[in-house]
C-alpha positions as CSV (number, residue, x, y, z in Angstrom):
1,M,110.4,198.6,-17.9
2,G,112.6,195.6,-18.6
3,K,115.4,194.2,-16.5
4,E,118.9,193.6,-17.7
5,F,120.4,190.2,-17.5
6,L,124.2,189.9,-17.9
7,E,125.4,186.8,-19.8
8,I,128.5,185.0,-18.7
9,T,130.2,182.8,-21.3
10,S,133.3,181.5,-19.5
11,L,133.7,179.1,-16.6
12,D,136.2,181.4,-14.9
13,A,133.9,184.4,-15.0
14,L,131.0,182.3,-13.6
15,I,133.1,181.0,-10.7
16,K,134.4,184.5,-9.9
17,V,130.8,185.9,-9.8
18,A,129.3,182.9,-8.0
19,E,131.9,182.9,-5.3
20,E,130.6,186.4,-4.2
21,A,126.9,185.3,-4.4
22,K,125.0,183.7,-1.5
23,V,123.0,181.5,-3.8
24,V,123.2,180.2,-7.4
25,I,119.9,179.3,-9.1
26,R,119.8,176.4,-11.5
27,M,116.8,176.2,-13.8
28,D,118.0,173.9,-16.5
29,P,119.5,174.8,-18.9
30,I,120.3,178.1,-17.2
31,I,122.4,179.1,-14.2
32,I,121.3,182.4,-12.6
33,I,123.3,184.4,-10.1
34,P,121.8,187.4,-8.4
35,L,124.6,189.7,-7.1
36,Y,124.4,193.3,-5.9
37,G,121.2,194.1,-7.8
38,L,122.6,192.6,-11.0
39,T,121.5,189.3,-12.5
40,F,124.1,187.2,-14.2
41,F,123.3,184.1,-16.2
42,L,125.0,181.2,-18.1
43,D,123.5,178.9,-20.6
44,L,124.7,175.4,-19.8
45,R,124.1,174.3,-23.4
46,K,127.0,176.5,-24.5
47,M,129.4,174.7,-22.1
48,N,131.1,171.3,-22.7
49,E,130.3,168.4,-20.4
50,G,133.6,168.8,-18.4
51,E,132.8,172.5,-17.7
52,V,129.3,171.7,-16.5
53,K,130.6,169.0,-14.2
54,E,133.1,171.5,-12.8
55,I,130.4,174.1,-12.2
56,F,128.3,171.6,-10.2
57,I,131.3,170.4,-8.2
58,K,132.6,173.9,-7.4
59,L,129.2,175.4,-6.6
60,R,127.4,172.4,-5.1
61,D,126.9,174.2,-1.7
62,K,125.4,177.3,-3.4
63,I,123.2,175.8,-6.1
64,V,119.5,175.7,-5.6
65,L,117.5,173.7,-8.3
66,V,114.3,175.5,-9.3
67,N,111.7,173.3,-11.1
68,R,109.4,176.0,-12.3
69,I,108.4,179.6,-11.9
70,V,104.9,180.5,-10.8
71,M,103.5,184.1,-11.1
72,E,100.7,185.1,-8.7
73,D,99.6,188.3,-7.0
74,S,99.8,187.1,-3.5
75,L,100.9,184.2,-1.3
76,S,97.3,183.1,-0.8
77,D,96.8,183.0,-4.6
78,L,99.9,180.9,-4.9
79,I,98.7,178.4,-2.3
80,K,95.3,178.1,-4.0
81,K,97.0,177.4,-7.3
82,V,99.6,174.9,-6.1
83,V,97.5,173.0,-3.5
């Protein structure tokens, strides 16, 4: 069964949701905000440069940059693959 992802398209909506979240995940060009079992996202390519700067300034204490996603069945499998 698929999972629903809720797209946010305005800076104001993003800030409102992100203020409630403990962490904001940045995996360029997407910002992902898990909140109360929902997953919100924003495509940074749809924002202008000023809005992107404002996002990074306002949320700098919450943003975690993720470089890649790795899918494995267990932690030991992940360690074998990464190390």
